[in-house]
N, C-alpha and C positions, 0 to 999 in steps of 0.2 A: 345479401341472401338473393339468389338468382333464379327466375322463373316466378311462375307464380304458385301461391301457396298450394293451391291442390294439384298442382304437377308433380308433388312430391308424395304423393300416396302411391303406396304399395297394395297391393290385395293382400288380404290377412287369411293367414293359413287357419283351417276350420280346427277346434281342438279336439283333442284324440276322442272325447266322451261323443261327440257327434260325429264324429268320422265312424265308430263304431255302429251306431244306430243307422247310420246311412250303409254301410255295409249290411246291416241285417235285415235290413228294407229291400236292399237290391238283391242280396242273394234267394230272398223271400219271392222275389219276382222272376229269379231266373237269369239274372242280368249277371250276375256271378261278379262286378265289379266296383269299387268302391266310388268311384268316380263315374260320369258320363263319359261313353266312348265320344270320339269325334263323330261319329254319324249321329249319335243321339244330339250333340248340340247343335249341328247342323240342321237337323230336323228341327229344333225346337227355333232358332234363327229364323228359318224359312217359315214358321207358322206366326211368328211375331212379324216379319215383314210383309206378309200376306193378309196380316188383320187391320182392317182401317181401323183409324181412330174415332172415336164419337164428335160428335162435334164441338169446338171451341170458340167462345167467344173471343173477338179481336179484343187486344191490348193496345195501348197506345204504343209507340216506338222506342221510347225512350224507357229502358227495362228498369235503369238502376231508380230513378225517381218513382214508377211504379212499386217496385219493392220497397222501397222506405218509405211511402204512403201507406202500404199495406202494413207493413211491419209496426211502423207507428202506432197504427190504428189498434193494433192489439198490446200497447202498453210496452215495446221495445222503444229502444232511443236508438239513434244513428248516427252517423258522423261520416264526412267523406275525407279521404287523405289522399294525397297526390303517390307518396311510393311507399313501399313495405318498410322502409328504413323510418318512416316518418310513425309508425305503428307504437313503438313503445312510449313516445313521447304522447301520443293521445290516449293510450291507456292511463299513464299517470295524470293526465289531466282531469279524466273522468272519476278515476279514484278521489283523487283531491276535491274534486267539485261536489261529491258526495260524502266526503268526509269518512274513506274507506281506507283500511289499511293498506300500504304498500307493498303487500305482499300476499302470496298465495301459490297456484300451482299452475303449470303450463303444458300443452301438448310437449314430448320429446320432439315432434319434428319442428316445433317453432322454437327452440331452445338457443338457437344460435342469433337470435335477435338483440339486440342491445338493451335487455333489458336492466342490467346493473349500472349501465351508463347513464341511465333515466331513472336511477333512483328508486328502482321497484326490484324487490326481491321474488321471484319467480321461481320455484323449485321444477325442476322438468321429470311429471312423474304424473301417476294416476292419484285422483285426490283422496283424501282421508277427510274423517269426521271433523277435524279441525279448520279443514279450510273454507274460509269465506269467500274465497275469490278464485276463479278458474279463467284461464284464457285458451281460447281454442281457434283452429283455423276451422272450414266448413268445405266440403267436396264440392258443393253446388248450393244456389239458392234458388227460390220461385218467386218470381215477380209478380204472377198471378195471385199468389196467398201470402207473400211477405215471409216464405216458410225457409228455414235453413235443413239442407241436407247435409247430415253429418253419418261418416263410416267410422267404425270400431277398426283396432288396429293395435298394434304394439306401441306405434309411434302417436297414436290418435285415440288414447283410452277416454271410452264413454262417459266415465264417471267425471271426469273434469267439466262437462255440461251440467251432470246431472245431480251432482253431489252438494255444489256450493250455492250458496246465497246468491252470489253475484255472478253471472256469466259474460263474458265478454268474447265476443266472436269476429272475426278477422276473415272478411271475406272477396276475393278480388272481384271485380267489375265485370271482367270477361267472363266469370263462372255463373254470371247470374240469367236463367233461362228464364223462356215465358211461362212454359207449364208444365205441371208433376211428368207429363209423360216425356218430356224432355229431359228431366233430371234422370229419369230411369235409362232411357237411351243414353246417356253419357256415362251412367253407371257399368251397362253391357259393353259398353264399346272401351271404355277405359281400363274397367277393373278386372273384366274377364269373368271369374267365379266371385259371386257377390261374398263382401265380409261375414262374420257373424252376426253383426247387429247394424242396421241402416236406420238411423233416427230422424225423425221428422221435427223441428222444433219451430213453434210460432210463438214467439213471446213469451214472456214469464208462465212458469206453471201455477193453473189456476183450479180451483173447482167455486160450483156452487151448490153441492150437495145439502148443505145444511140451511133451511127456508130458503133457497135459492139466493143468498147474497153471494156476491161474487168476492172469493178472497183469493189473493194472489201468493205463491210461493207453498202452498198447498203441499206437494209432492217434488217439488224440485228448487230451483232459482225463483225467485220474485222479483229479480231485475236483471235484464239482459239488455244488454248494449252491444250494437253493431258497428264495427269499423269497415269501411267499404273502402279499398284501395283502387284507386281510377288508373292506375298505371299499367300498360298492357305486358 
């Protein structure tokens, strides 16, 4: 697999329903176009460039260590591997260590990794109710908070990180940025038009709605494992 995992993202196309809604809104505003014109986009970019950032607290220079520390503080587990080709073996080790089935679903974007050779049965598709394990990449990660930034698309279905009990995410170390603002800037620079959904994942799903007792996995995965690829 060549290049970083995130480099293979392509901007997701809006679905037809959303397109029709935006067309009606723009028509009502007298703009008459389903998408912003070049002049409108440039005006937004100018506004964003001129708008100063708020105060940001200094972070330690090692963003990978900071990201791991924050992610683990929110009940995620992490592992470093050197190369992308090491990922299937790392996934298998994790599943075996937790006595989990060596099968599940994976983003179509990651279908060409050597899953079968590693003895794992991962189907490249969106998740269904029966899937217990889902393997995804990530567009970026935020060191300040230990958060993954995941964008949806045909090759990166959101259900693979949301419906399963165990979510395993792969992130290149070069895609770990310091702040949330940096992650949004990366999305604007690389994606152009934002996809249908952008999800931020900070550890396993949790709730404390009932008598303030923390329960993991209430609305999604209760186990999150992050594999960080250190190669450039």
